[in-house]
N, C-alpha and C positions, 0 to 999 in steps of 0.2 A: 385495549382489547376488551370485548364485551365480558360480563361477569359470568354469563351462562357458559360461554365458550372456554373461558378460563377454568371454571369447576370442571368442565369435562376434560379439558387437557391435564389438569393436576390429579385426575383421577378421583375426585372428591364427589362425583356424580357419575352414575353408570352410563347414562345417556345424555346427549345434550338436551332432548325435550324434558327430561327430568330436572336438569339444571335451569331451564327456562321456568318451569312450573315453581321451583323453590324460590326463584328471584321474584316471580310476578304475584305469588301468594304473600310476599312480605316476610319471608323467614330468614333473610339474610341481612346483616348490618354490614355497612361500608364505613369504616372510620367512625363507629359509634352510632351512625345513623341508620335507620331503616330504609331499605331500598324497596321498590315495587315495579321494578322493569328490569328486564332481562338485557337490555341494551346499556346498562349503566356502564361507564368507562372505568377500568382498573389500570392504575400505573404502579410501578414498583414503588414499594414504600408504604403502600395501603395495608390496612389491617381489616380482614374479613372475619366476621363471626358467621359461621355456617353450621346448621344442624345435619348431622350424619347418623347413621345407624347406631354408632357406639355412644352417642352423646352430642354435644356441642363443641366444635372445634374453632379455637381463635388462632388464625394464621396471619403472618406478615408476609406480603409477597416480596421476594427478592428481585426476581426477574420474570419475564413473560416468556413462557415457552412457545416455541415455534411449531410444535406439533404434539399430538397426543402419543408420546413414546411410552417407554417402559415405566414401572413405577419409580424406579431409582433415579431416572432422568427427571421425573415430575417432582420428586420430593426434593430435589436440588433447587427447585424454583421457589420454596417457601420455607418458613421457619415456623414451627409450633409455639405458640406463646403460652398455651395452657397446659403444658405437658409437666406440671409439678407432681408432688407427692400427693398421695390421697389425703383426704380431710382427716385429721387426726381424731376429731370428735366422733365421725362415722366409724373408723376403724376401732375406737375404743368401745362404741356401742355394740358392735358385732361380736367383739371378743367377750363381753360381758354377759352375753345371752347364753 
């Protein structure tokens, strides 16, 4: 599946043209290497690093969705790898102020 279509199906991009722009501008990494084309092929097991409004999201693709369905269906197709706790140093600095 194409990376732009996948981002749109997984609801990580609001529209497919926005997903295409993200890929073509080189903002996405596939298995650690930068991609600059929207037609890069994605298979289950690939790791994507994607910039979103809330920050950078690192996900592992578990399965390829068949459609752009509801968010619960989309979230079942990937696993978030960067969903850890906040950085303790940053939390400590904000509490000290």
